[in-house]
C-alpha positions in Angstrom: -128.6 -37.3 -118.7 -126.6 -34.1 -118.5 -127.3 -33.9 -114.8 -126.0 -37.4 -114.3 -122.8 -36.7 -116.1 -122.4 -33.5 -114.2 -123.0 -35.3 -110.8 -120.4 -38.0 -111.6 -117.8 -35.4 -112.7 -118.5 -33.3 -109.5 -118.0 -36.4 -107.3 -114.7 -37.3 -108.9 -113.4 -33.7 -108.6 -114.6 -33.3 -105.0 -112.9 -36.3 -103.5 -109.1 -36.2 -103.8 -107.3 -39.2 -105.2 -105.0 -41.1 -102.9 -106.8 -40.4 -99.6 -105.0 -43.4 -98.1 -101.7 -41.6 -97.8 -99.4 -39.0 -99.2 -96.4 -40.3 -101.2 -93.1 -39.0 -100.0 -89.6 -38.8 -101.3 -87.0 -40.3 -98.9 -85.7 -36.7 -98.5 -89.1 -35.8 -97.0 -88.9 -38.5 -94.3 -87.5 -37.4 -90.9 -83.8 -38.2 -90.7 -84.2 -40.3 -87.5 -86.8 -42.5 -89.1 -84.8 -42.9 -92.3 -81.6 -43.8 -90.3 -83.5 -46.4 -88.3 -85.0 -47.9 -91.4 -81.7 -48.1 -93.3 -80.0 -49.7 -90.3 -82.8 -52.3 -89.8 -83.4 -53.0 -93.4 -80.1 -52.3 -95.1 -80.8 -54.7 -98.0 -84.3 -53.3 -98.8 -85.1 -52.6 -102.5 -87.9 -50.9 -104.3 -88.5 -48.6 -101.4 -91.6 -46.3 -101.4 -92.5 -44.0 -98.5 -96.0 -42.6 -97.6 -97.4 -40.6 -94.7 -100.6 -42.0 -93.4 -102.1 -39.7 -90.7 -99.3 -39.4 -88.1 -97.4 -42.5 -89.3 -94.7 -43.0 -91.8 -95.2 -46.1 -93.9 -92.6 -47.7 -96.1 -93.2 -50.4 -98.6 -90.2 -52.4 -99.8 -88.9 -55.8 -100.8 -86.3 -58.0 -99.2 -84.5 -61.2 -100.2 -86.3 -63.0 -103.0 -89.0 -60.4 -103.6 -90.7 -60.7 -100.2 -93.0 -57.7 -99.8 -92.8 -55.9 -96.4 -94.7 -52.8 -95.0 -93.4 -51.0 -91.9 -95.0 -48.1 -90.0 -93.1 -45.7 -87.8 -94.5 -43.0 -85.5 -93.0 -39.5 -85.5 -90.5 -40.6 -82.8 -89.1 -43.4 -85.0 -90.7 -46.2 -83.1 -91.6 -49.1 -85.3 -95.3 -49.6 -84.5 -96.4 -52.2 -87.2 -94.7 -54.6 -89.6 -96.4 -56.7 -92.2 -94.4 -59.3 -94.1 -95.6 -61.5 -96.9 -95.0 -65.2 -96.1 -95.1 -68.4 -98.0 -97.9 -70.8 -96.9 -95.2 -73.3 -95.9 -94.0 -71.0 -93.1 -97.4 -71.2 -91.3 -97.1 -73.1 -88.0 -98.6 -76.6 -88.5 -101.3 -76.0 -85.8 -102.5 -72.8 -87.6 -102.6 -74.5 -91.0 -104.5 -77.5 -89.5 -107.0 -75.3 -87.8 -107.7 -73.2 -90.9 -108.1 -76.3 -93.0 -110.5 -77.9 -90.5 -112.5 -74.7 -90.1 -112.7 -73.9 -93.9 -112.3 -77.2 -95.7 -113.7 -75.8 -99.0 -111.3 -72.8 -99.1 -107.7 -72.4 -100.3 -105.1 -70.3 -98.5 -103.8 -67.8 -101.1 -102.0 -65.1 -99.1 -100.2 -65.3 -95.8 -98.8 -62.4 -93.8 -97.0 -62.1 -90.5 -98.1 -59.0 -88.8 -96.4 -57.6 -85.8 -98.0 -54.7 -84.0 -96.9 -53.2 -80.7 -94.5 -56.2 -80.2 -97.3 -58.7 -80.7 -97.4 -61.2 -83.6 
């Protein structure tokens, strides 16, 4: 029993928490990236920055509590944007296709993802 507890404690202490990304203060974000973000999303609220690998990720809200995530590379190029959508914003053809393919399922979360200029 003592060996099991020791093993579990060792595992938790060995692996760092938050391996997804490193939280950053806005003052730790390169000035070019911060300026581009503030210009593009001037009305953003509840802004949180992280560094994930070589990318800077910012989580924030716009308008009526719409969640958005944006990733910038070190040069300030916006490489990915993920925006929470309402189901009503889905194109009719997409909604119809999903309903036909998965009739016993319910759509709960909808996101518009733009990556490298492709939606």
